[in-house]
BATOR-646175 format. One record per residue (C-alpha): y, z, x. Coordinates in steps of 0.5 Angstrom, whole numbers, plus 500, padded with zeros to 3 digits. Example, Ala and Ser with C-alpha at 12.3 -4.5 7.8 and 13.67 -1.06 7.14 Angstrom:
<nukols>
+-----+-----+-----+
!   Y !   Z !   X !
+-----+-----+-----+
! 491 ! 516 ! 525 !
! 498 ! 514 ! 527 !
+-----+-----+-----+
</nukols>
This chain:
<nukols>
+-----+-----+-----+
!   Y !   Z !   X !
+-----+-----+-----+
! 279 ! 354 ! 565 !
! 277 ! 353 ! 572 !
! 281 ! 349 ! 577 !
! 278 ! 342 ! 575 !
! 280 ! 344 ! 567 !
! 288 ! 346 ! 570 !
! 288 ! 340 ! 573 !
! 286 ! 335 ! 567 !
! 292 ! 339 ! 563 !
! 297 ! 338 ! 568 !
! 295 ! 331 ! 569 !
! 296 ! 330 ! 561 !
! 303 ! 335 ! 561 !
! 306 ! 330 ! 567 !
! 304 ! 324 ! 563 !
! 306 ! 325 ! 556 !
! 311 ! 331 ! 557 !
! 314 ! 329 ! 549 !
! 306 ! 332 ! 547 !
! 307 ! 339 ! 550 !
! 315 ! 339 ! 549 !
! 317 ! 339 ! 556 !
! 323 ! 337 ! 557 !
! 324 ! 331 ! 563 !
! 324 ! 334 ! 570 !
! 322 ! 340 ! 568 !
! 316 ! 344 ! 572 !
! 310 ! 341 ! 568 !
! 306 ! 348 ! 570 !
! 312 ! 353 ! 567 !
! 311 ! 357 ! 561 !
! 315 ! 355 ! 554 !
! 318 ! 359 ! 549 !
! 316 ! 355 ! 542 !
! 316 ! 357 ! 535 !
! 310 ! 358 ! 531 !
! 310 ! 351 ! 529 !
! 311 ! 348 ! 536 !
! 305 ! 353 ! 538 !
! 301 ! 349 ! 533 !
! 302 ! 342 ! 535 !
! 301 ! 344 ! 542 !
! 294 ! 347 ! 540 !
! 293 ! 341 ! 536 !
! 295 ! 337 ! 542 !
! 290 ! 340 ! 547 !
! 285 ! 341 ! 542 !
! 285 ! 333 ! 543 !
! 286 ! 332 ! 550 !
! 279 ! 337 ! 551 !
! 275 ! 334 ! 545 !
! 277 ! 326 ! 546 !
! 273 ! 327 ! 553 !
! 267 ! 327 ! 549 !
! 269 ! 324 ! 542 !
! 266 ! 317 ! 544 !
! 259 ! 320 ! 544 !
! 261 ! 324 ! 538 !
! 257 ! 319 ! 533 !
! 262 ! 320 ! 528 !
! 270 ! 319 ! 530 !
! 272 ! 323 ! 524 !
! 267 ! 329 ! 525 !
! 270 ! 328 ! 532 !
! 277 ! 329 ! 531 !
! 277 ! 333 ! 525 !
! 278 ! 340 ! 525 !
! 279 ! 344 ! 519 !
! 279 ! 351 ! 519 !
! 278 ! 351 ! 511 !
! 271 ! 348 ! 510 !
! 266 ! 354 ! 510 !
! 261 ! 350 ! 514 !
! 265 ! 351 ! 521 !
! 265 ! 356 ! 526 !
! 268 ! 358 ! 532 !
! 264 ! 355 ! 538 !
! 267 ! 359 ! 545 !
! 265 ! 359 ! 552 !
! 268 ! 364 ! 558 !
! 269 ! 357 ! 562 !
! 275 ! 356 ! 558 !
! 281 ! 359 ! 554 !
! 281 ! 354 ! 548 !
! 276 ! 356 ! 542 !
! 273 ! 349 ! 540 !
! 272 ! 348 ! 532 !
! 267 ! 342 ! 530 !
! 265 ! 339 ! 523 !
! 258 ! 341 ! 522 !
! 256 ! 334 ! 523 !
! 259 ! 334 ! 530 !
! 256 ! 340 ! 533 !
! 249 ! 338 ! 531 !
! 250 ! 332 ! 535 !
! 253 ! 336 ! 540 !
! 247 ! 341 ! 540 !
! 242 ! 335 ! 541 !
! 246 ! 333 ! 548 !
! 249 ! 327 ! 545 !
! 256 ! 328 ! 548 !
! 254 ! 329 ! 555 !
! 257 ! 323 ! 558 !
! 263 ! 325 ! 560 !
! 261 ! 331 ! 563 !
! 256 ! 327 ! 567 !
! 257 ! 320 ! 569 !
! 264 ! 320 ! 571 !
! 271 ! 321 ! 569 !
! 277 ! 318 ! 564 !
! 282 ! 314 ! 566 !
! 287 ! 319 ! 567 !
! 282 ! 324 ! 572 !
! 284 ! 326 ! 578 !
! 282 ! 320 ! 581 !
! 286 ! 315 ! 577 !
! 292 ! 320 ! 579 !
! 291 ! 319 ! 586 !
! 290 ! 312 ! 586 !
! 296 ! 310 ! 581 !
! 301 ! 314 ! 587 !
! 299 ! 306 ! 591 !
! 303 ! 300 ! 589 !
! 301 ! 296 ! 584 !
! 299 ! 289 ! 586 !
! 303 ! 283 ! 584 !
! 300 ! 280 ! 577 !
! 299 ! 273 ! 579 !
! 302 ! 267 ! 579 !
! 309 ! 270 ! 579 !
! 308 ! 272 ! 572 !
! 311 ! 279 ! 570 !
! 306 ! 285 ! 568 !
! 306 ! 285 ! 560 !
! 308 ! 290 ! 555 !
! 303 ! 296 ! 554 !
! 299 ! 296 ! 548 !
! 304 ! 299 ! 542 !
! 298 ! 304 ! 541 !
! 292 ! 305 ! 545 !
! 288 ! 309 ! 539 !
! 289 ! 303 ! 535 !
! 285 ! 298 ! 539 !
! 279 ! 303 ! 540 !
! 273 ! 301 ! 536 !
! 270 ! 307 ! 532 !
! 264 ! 308 ! 527 !
! 266 ! 307 ! 520 !
! 265 ! 315 ! 518 !
! 259 ! 319 ! 519 !
! 254 ! 314 ! 515 !
! 256 ! 307 ! 519 !
! 249 ! 303 ! 519 !
! 250 ! 302 ! 526 !
! 250 ! 309 ! 528 !
! 242 ! 310 ! 530 !
! 242 ! 317 ! 526 !
! 243 ! 312 ! 520 !
! 237 ! 307 ! 522 !
! 232 ! 306 ! 517 !
! 226 ! 309 ! 517 !
! 222 ! 303 ! 519 !
! 227 ! 301 ! 525 !
! 226 ! 308 ! 528 !
! 219 ! 309 ! 528 !
! 218 ! 302 ! 532 !
! 223 ! 305 ! 537 !
! 220 ! 312 ! 537 !
! 212 ! 309 ! 538 !
! 214 ! 305 ! 544 !
! 217 ! 311 ! 547 !
! 212 ! 315 ! 546 !
! 208 ! 310 ! 549 !
! 212 ! 309 ! 555 !
! 212 ! 317 ! 556 !
! 204 ! 317 ! 556 !
! 203 ! 312 ! 561 !
! 208 ! 315 ! 566 !
! 205 ! 322 ! 565 !
! 198 ! 319 ! 565 !
! 199 ! 316 ! 572 !
! 201 ! 322 ! 575 !
! 194 ! 325 ! 574 !
! 189 ! 318 ! 574 !
! 190 ! 318 ! 582 !
! 187 ! 325 ! 583 !
! 180 ! 322 ! 581 !
! 180 ! 318 ! 587 !
! 183 ! 323 ! 593 !
! 176 ! 324 ! 596 !
! 175 ! 316 ! 596 !
! 182 ! 315 ! 599 !
! 181 ! 320 ! 605 !
! 175 ! 317 ! 606 !
! 178 ! 310 ! 607 !
! 184 ! 312 ! 610 !
! 181 ! 317 ! 615 !
! 185 ! 323 ! 613 !
! 183 ! 329 ! 611 !
! 183 ! 331 ! 603 !
! 189 ! 335 ! 603 !
! 193 ! 329 ! 606 !
! 189 ! 325 ! 600 !
! 192 ! 330 ! 595 !
! 199 ! 328 ! 597 !
! 198 ! 322 ! 592 !
! 199 ! 326 ! 586 !
! 203 ! 331 ! 589 !
! 209 ! 326 ! 592 !
! 209 ! 322 ! 585 !
! 210 ! 329 ! 581 !
! 216 ! 330 ! 587 !
! 218 ! 323 ! 584 !
! 219 ! 327 ! 577 !
! 224 ! 332 ! 581 !
! 228 ! 327 ! 584 !
! 228 ! 321 ! 579 !
! 233 ! 324 ! 574 !
! 239 ! 324 ! 579 !
! 239 ! 317 ! 578 !
! 237 ! 316 ! 571 !
! 241 ! 321 ! 567 !
! 248 ! 319 ! 569 !
! 245 ! 312 ! 569 !
! 243 ! 313 ! 561 !
! 250 ! 316 ! 560 !
! 254 ! 310 ! 563 !
! 250 ! 304 ! 562 !
! 246 ! 306 ! 555 !
! 239 ! 309 ! 554 !
! 236 ! 302 ! 554 !
! 237 ! 298 ! 561 !
! 235 ! 305 ! 565 !
! 228 ! 304 ! 561 !
! 227 ! 297 ! 562 !
! 228 ! 297 ! 569 !
! 225 ! 303 ! 570 !
! 218 ! 301 ! 566 !
! 219 ! 294 ! 571 !
! 219 ! 298 ! 577 !
! 214 ! 303 ! 575 !
! 209 ! 297 ! 574 !
! 211 ! 294 ! 581 !
! 210 ! 300 ! 585 !
! 203 ! 301 ! 582 !
! 201 ! 295 ! 583 !
! 204 ! 296 ! 591 !
! 199 ! 303 ! 591 !
! 194 ! 299 ! 588 !
! 194 ! 294 ! 594 !
! 196 ! 298 ! 600 !
! 192 ! 298 ! 607 !
! 194 ! 304 ! 609 !
! 196 ! 311 ! 607 !
! 202 ! 311 ! 609 !
! 203 ! 305 ! 603 !
! 200 ! 308 ! 598 !
! 204 ! 315 ! 599 !
! 210 ! 312 ! 599 !
! 209 ! 308 ! 593 !
! 206 ! 313 ! 590 !
! 212 ! 316 ! 590 !
! 217 ! 311 ! 588 !
! 212 ! 310 ! 582 !
! 213 ! 317 ! 580 !
! 221 ! 316 ! 581 !
! 221 ! 311 ! 576 !
! 216 ! 314 ! 571 !
! 221 ! 319 ! 571 !
! 226 ! 315 ! 566 !
! 222 ! 316 ! 560 !
! 221 ! 324 ! 561 !
! 229 ! 324 ! 562 !
! 232 ! 319 ! 557 !
! 226 ! 319 ! 551 !
! 229 ! 326 ! 549 !
! 236 ! 324 ! 549 !
! 234 ! 318 ! 545 !
! 230 ! 322 ! 539 !
! 236 ! 326 ! 539 !
! 240 ! 320 ! 538 !
! 236 ! 318 ! 532 !
! 234 ! 325 ! 529 !
! 238 ! 330 ! 526 !
! 236 ! 337 ! 527 !
! 231 ! 338 ! 522 !
! 227 ! 331 ! 524 !
! 228 ! 332 ! 531 !
! 222 ! 337 ! 530 !
! 217 ! 333 ! 529 !
! 220 ! 327 ! 534 !
! 220 ! 332 ! 540 !
! 213 ! 336 ! 539 !
! 210 ! 329 ! 538 !
! 214 ! 327 ! 545 !
! 212 ! 333 ! 548 !
! 205 ! 332 ! 547 !
! 205 ! 325 ! 550 !
! 208 ! 328 ! 556 !
! 203 ! 334 ! 557 !
! 197 ! 330 ! 554 !
! 197 ! 324 ! 559 !
! 196 ! 328 ! 565 !
! 189 ! 331 ! 562 !
! 187 ! 324 ! 559 !
! 187 ! 321 ! 566 !
! 182 ! 324 ! 570 !
! 176 ! 322 ! 565 !
! 179 ! 315 ! 565 !
! 180 ! 315 ! 573 !
! 173 ! 319 ! 574 !
! 168 ! 313 ! 570 !
! 173 ! 308 ! 574 !
! 172 ! 311 ! 581 !
! 164 ! 312 ! 580 !
! 164 ! 304 ! 577 !
! 164 ! 298 ! 582 !
! 171 ! 297 ! 580 !
! 173 ! 302 ! 585 !
! 179 ! 307 ! 586 !
! 185 ! 301 ! 587 !
! 183 ! 299 ! 579 !
! 186 ! 306 ! 577 !
! 193 ! 304 ! 579 !
! 192 ! 297 ! 577 !
! 190 ! 299 ! 570 !
! 196 ! 304 ! 570 !
! 200 ! 298 ! 572 !
! 197 ! 294 ! 566 !
! 199 ! 300 ! 561 !
! 206 ! 299 ! 565 !
! 207 ! 293 ! 563 !
! 205 ! 293 ! 556 !
! 210 ! 299 ! 555 !
! 215 ! 293 ! 558 !
! 213 ! 288 ! 553 !
! 213 ! 293 ! 547 !
! 220 ! 295 ! 550 !
! 223 ! 288 ! 550 !
! 221 ! 287 ! 543 !
! 222 ! 294 ! 539 !
! 227 ! 298 ! 543 !
! 235 ! 298 ! 542 !
! 240 ! 301 ! 544 !
! 241 ! 308 ! 541 !
! 247 ! 311 ! 545 !
! 253 ! 312 ! 541 !
! 259 ! 310 ! 546 !
! 254 ! 304 ! 549 !
! 253 ! 302 ! 541 !
! 261 ! 302 ! 541 !
! 262 ! 298 ! 547 !
! 257 ! 292 ! 544 !
! 261 ! 293 ! 538 !
! 268 ! 292 ! 541 !
! 266 ! 286 ! 545 !
! 263 ! 283 ! 539 !
! 270 ! 284 ! 535 !
! 274 ! 281 ! 542 !
! 269 ! 274 ! 541 !
! 271 ! 274 ! 534 !
! 278 ! 276 ! 533 !
! 280 ! 274 ! 541 !
! 284 ! 280 ! 541 !
! 283 ! 282 ! 548 !
! 286 ! 289 ! 547 !
! 280 ! 291 ! 543 !
! 275 ! 296 ! 547 !
! 271 ! 302 ! 546 !
! 272 ! 309 ! 549 !
! 266 ! 308 ! 554 !
! 270 ! 303 ! 557 !
! 275 ! 308 ! 560 !
! 270 ! 311 ! 563 !
! 271 ! 311 ! 570 !
! 265 ! 313 ! 576 !
! 267 ! 318 ! 580 !
! 263 ! 319 ! 585 !
! 265 ! 327 ! 587 !
! 265 ! 329 ! 580 !
! 258 ! 325 ! 579 !
! 256 ! 329 ! 585 !
! 259 ! 336 ! 582 !
! 255 ! 335 ! 576 !
! 248 ! 332 ! 577 !
! 248 ! 336 ! 584 !
! 252 ! 342 ! 584 !
! 252 ! 345 ! 577 !
! 245 ! 345 ! 575 !
! 244 ! 348 ! 582 !
! 249 ! 353 ! 581 !
! 247 ! 354 ! 574 !
! 239 ! 355 ! 577 !
! 241 ! 361 ! 582 !
! 247 ! 364 ! 578 !
! 245 ! 364 ! 570 !
! 239 ! 369 ! 569 !
! 236 ! 365 ! 563 !
! 236 ! 358 ! 567 !
! 233 ! 361 ! 573 !
! 228 ! 366 ! 570 !
! 226 ! 361 ! 565 !
! 225 ! 355 ! 570 !
! 221 ! 360 ! 574 !
! 216 ! 361 ! 568 !
! 216 ! 354 ! 567 !
! 215 ! 352 ! 574 !
! 209 ! 356 ! 574 !
! 206 ! 354 ! 568 !
! 208 ! 346 ! 570 !
! 205 ! 348 ! 577 !
! 198 ! 350 ! 574 !
! 198 ! 344 ! 569 !
! 197 ! 340 ! 576 !
! 192 ! 345 ! 579 !
! 187 ! 345 ! 573 !
! 187 ! 338 ! 576 !
! 183 ! 341 ! 582 !
! 180 ! 347 ! 578 !
! 177 ! 343 ! 573 !
! 173 ! 339 ! 578 !
! 170 ! 345 ! 582 !
! 168 ! 348 ! 576 !
! 165 ! 342 ! 572 !
! 163 ! 338 ! 579 !
! 161 ! 342 ! 584 !
! 158 ! 348 ! 580 !
! 155 ! 345 ! 574 !
! 154 ! 338 ! 577 !
! 157 ! 333 ! 573 !
! 160 ! 326 ! 576 !
! 167 ! 325 ! 576 !
! 167 ! 321 ! 569 !
! 164 ! 327 ! 565 !
! 167 ! 332 ! 569 !
! 174 ! 329 ! 566 !
! 172 ! 330 ! 559 !
! 172 ! 338 ! 559 !
! 180 ! 337 ! 559 !
! 179 ! 335 ! 552 !
! 179 ! 342 ! 551 !
! 186 ! 344 ! 553 !
! 188 ! 337 ! 549 !
! 186 ! 340 ! 543 !
! 190 ! 346 ! 544 !
! 196 ! 343 ! 546 !
! 195 ! 339 ! 539 !
! 193 ! 346 ! 535 !
! 200 ! 348 ! 538 !
! 204 ! 342 ! 536 !
! 202 ! 344 ! 529 !
! 203 ! 351 ! 530 !
! 210 ! 349 ! 531 !
! 211 ! 344 ! 525 !
! 208 ! 350 ! 521 !
! 213 ! 354 ! 523 !
! 219 ! 349 ! 522 !
! 221 ! 350 ! 515 !
! 222 ! 357 ! 517 !
! 226 ! 356 ! 522 !
! 230 ! 350 ! 518 !
! 232 ! 356 ! 513 !
! 235 ! 361 ! 518 !
! 239 ! 355 ! 521 !
! 241 ! 353 ! 513 !
! 243 ! 361 ! 512 !
! 248 ! 361 ! 518 !
! 251 ! 355 ! 516 !
! 247 ! 350 ! 521 !
! 249 ! 354 ! 527 !
! 243 ! 356 ! 532 !
! 241 ! 363 ! 535 !
! 237 ! 361 ! 541 !
! 233 ! 367 ! 541 !
! 230 ! 364 ! 535 !
! 225 ! 360 ! 539 !
! 222 ! 366 ! 542 !
! 217 ! 368 ! 539 !
! 212 ! 362 ! 540 !
! 214 ! 363 ! 547 !
! 211 ! 370 ! 547 !
! 205 ! 368 ! 543 !
! 204 ! 362 ! 547 !
! 204 ! 367 ! 553 !
! 199 ! 372 ! 551 !
! 194 ! 366 ! 550 !
! 195 ! 363 ! 556 !
! 194 ! 369 ! 560 !
! 187 ! 370 ! 556 !
! 185 ! 363 ! 557 !
! 186 ! 363 ! 565 !
! 182 ! 369 ! 565 !
! 177 ! 367 ! 560 !
! 176 ! 361 ! 565 !
! 175 ! 364 ! 571 !
! 170 ! 368 ! 569 !
! 166 ! 363 ! 565 !
! 167 ! 358 ! 570 !
! 164 ! 361 ! 576 !
! 157 ! 361 ! 575 !
! 152 ! 355 ! 573 !
! 147 ! 359 ! 569 !
! 153 ! 360 ! 564 !
! 154 ! 354 ! 559 !
! 159 ! 349 ! 561 !
! 162 ! 349 ! 553 !
! 164 ! 356 ! 555 !
! 170 ! 355 ! 561 !
! 171 ! 348 ! 557 !
! 173 ! 352 ! 550 !
! 178 ! 357 ! 554 !
! 182 ! 350 ! 554 !
! 183 ! 352 ! 547 !
! 187 ! 358 ! 549 !
! 191 ! 354 ! 556 !
! 192 ! 349 ! 552 !
! 195 ! 352 ! 547 !
! 199 ! 356 ! 551 !
! 202 ! 351 ! 555 !
! 205 ! 347 ! 550 !
! 208 ! 353 ! 546 !
! 211 ! 356 ! 552 !
! 214 ! 349 ! 555 !
! 217 ! 346 ! 548 !
! 220 ! 352 ! 546 !
! 223 ! 354 ! 553 !
! 226 ! 348 ! 553 !
! 229 ! 348 ! 546 !
! 231 ! 355 ! 548 !
! 235 ! 352 ! 554 !
! 238 ! 346 ! 550 !
! 240 ! 352 ! 545 !
! 243 ! 356 ! 549 !
! 247 ! 352 ! 553 !
! 248 ! 346 ! 549 !
! 254 ! 342 ! 553 !
! 251 ! 344 ! 559 !
! 244 ! 343 ! 557 !
! 244 ! 337 ! 561 !
! 245 ! 341 ! 567 !
! 241 ! 347 ! 565 !
! 235 ! 342 ! 564 !
! 237 ! 338 ! 571 !
! 236 ! 345 ! 575 !
! 229 ! 347 ! 571 !
! 226 ! 340 ! 572 !
! 228 ! 340 ! 580 !
! 224 ! 347 ! 580 !
! 218 ! 345 ! 576 !
! 217 ! 339 ! 579 !
! 217 ! 343 ! 586 !
! 212 ! 347 ! 582 !
! 209 ! 341 ! 580 !
! 208 ! 338 ! 587 !
! 207 ! 344 ! 591 !
! 200 ! 347 ! 587 !
! 195 ! 342 ! 588 !
! 196 ! 343 ! 596 !
! 194 ! 350 ! 596 !
! 189 ! 350 ! 590 !
! 182 ! 348 ! 594 !
! 184 ! 353 ! 599 !
! 185 ! 359 ! 594 !
! 180 ! 357 ! 589 !
! 174 ! 356 ! 594 !
! 176 ! 362 ! 599 !
! 178 ! 367 ! 593 !
! 172 ! 364 ! 588 !
! 173 ! 362 ! 582 !
! 173 ! 368 ! 578 !
! 178 ! 372 ! 582 !
! 183 ! 365 ! 582 !
! 183 ! 365 ! 575 !
! 184 ! 373 ! 575 !
! 190 ! 373 ! 579 !
! 193 ! 367 ! 575 !
! 191 ! 371 ! 569 !
! 195 ! 377 ! 571 !
! 201 ! 372 ! 574 !
! 201 ! 370 ! 567 !
! 201 ! 376 ! 564 !
! 207 ! 379 ! 568 !
! 211 ! 373 ! 565 !
! 209 ! 375 ! 558 !
! 215 ! 380 ! 557 !
! 220 ! 375 ! 561 !
! 221 ! 372 ! 553 !
! 221 ! 379 ! 550 !
! 227 ! 381 ! 554 !
! 231 ! 375 ! 552 !
! 229 ! 375 ! 545 !
! 232 ! 383 ! 545 !
! 237 ! 381 ! 550 !
! 239 ! 374 ! 550 !
! 245 ! 375 ! 546 !
! 248 ! 380 ! 551 !
! 246 ! 376 ! 557 !
! 249 ! 369 ! 554 !
! 256 ! 373 ! 552 !
! 257 ! 374 ! 560 !
! 255 ! 367 ! 562 !
! 261 ! 362 ! 564 !
! 257 ! 356 ! 561 !
! 253 ! 359 ! 555 !
! 257 ! 358 ! 548 !
! 257 ! 364 ! 543 !
! 256 ! 363 ! 536 !
! 257 ! 368 ! 531 !
! 252 ! 369 ! 525 !
! 254 ! 367 ! 518 !
! 258 ! 373 ! 516 !
! 262 ! 373 ! 523 !
! 264 ! 366 ! 523 !
! 267 ! 367 ! 515 !
! 270 ! 374 ! 517 !
! 272 ! 369 ! 523 !
! 275 ! 364 ! 519 !
! 279 ! 370 ! 514 !
! 282 ! 372 ! 520 !
! 285 ! 366 ! 522 !
! 287 ! 365 ! 515 !
! 291 ! 371 ! 515 !
! 294 ! 370 ! 522 !
! 297 ! 363 ! 519 !
! 300 ! 366 ! 513 !
! 303 ! 371 ! 518 !
! 306 ! 366 ! 522 !
+-----+-----+-----+
</nukols>
């Protein structure tokens, strides 16, 4: 265990010596000689101590606390980060996998954290009015509200489909608007540069700063969504997003336009950060495949839909400012839909609302939810939202290399906002509106990739069922390999068919089928690979990944024009295609060696296949008999 975990154990020992068989006055850290029964009790207590930090978000209290070795669906999930084997009911493990038990590792600390212990050394203030302090609650756990079993209708997993679909549609639309806003400004960069008397490269900052807002936004929205729930951040961000887009539209100078574009991206980052978590709250692993695929298609379709819409607006009498007015109107529509249909899905906050309702109706003010025991610890928040993601990004080979690959793909997505206009407007002579229509080739390619993922889903589900619902992360990688080859071929195709006007425009347009297919396949499955590989630390892995790829998305447009005009369309496409081919062996290597790399990781849990899990269970039973 690391220092923080040892500190937590010491605090638990000091506060509850009877739970750990420590005589009063003895040294908490001293080792005791325990008989087998005492060892079992101590192990059970330690498991409760560690799993209790995330039990409030496990979705089912019974699955969060039940530790049954005799059930065949149970398997060991151990990490080298601690010395304790964590065993989960399959339902709880599934929900850990989807990332819904992250809040205690992200937003703060429990009441027994090191911060609470430091404050407890100061004298308590008087209770007031001469009254003595009341006695403690007879048993705190008896006053903690929980879900009524795994089928509790309050839990978002158990909502009827007619309740889930409006929420999913609303969030898909909000995400589409946020990604749409990132690229619609690209059609106005030349006009903005002329109007404010700046260079075109400076005008492109309107796109880059927006994407940079995507990089910094999760620093606020991720912990906020895990402390206050999903609904509040999504409502606040929709309002802020719309307001800052209006501010861009009415900006009187370049500085105002660029600064407000950054904050529009900052607020627009919330759906990209939270919507995947909301889908994980609502859908099981098997249902999640379709939901996440559709969500990813909205993320990538938005930047490709915007250029032709923005182009027609800029070419019309409306002018460039209406690109931002339209985005703001779409944002306010998303806010209205959210107010009508969006409901809280985060299990700990659902329990907070349940506890508040029970307190009002029973007048028993001791009733509370586990989430209400959370204290915001600034040091831990910085550690777990800044330090850990950066540490994982630069010390975990899987996170680093996958993030570099995804950053390259994401950067090219925004580089295409410059590449396509050069080919179709400057070479083929299309206007800004018609010149954006070839992006539909890439959109169609992304849709084909989505269908490809759905076709593969039944096969993945069968393998998952055969392995006792234990995901093997490397199962996600074959589509990445196929998508990588497709993407590289598409880049070469685009470069060598788009550099001359006498080659029909349909040829470079059709190359978008391969590049769009590759973008979607690589991005979606690499994201799933990181989630499956790191589970309880997936939030940190994704945060580091988001930071790096957003930097690429912000930086690539800044040098795109110089590279393409300096090298020529064909050789720029060749360079990018060759780099894409160089990246193809990366997922192949992880497919072959990923399990061994994860076994050496301090953050990645290790999963045995079904046969090994059964063998472990038999070994555990034999050890118990011997004891």
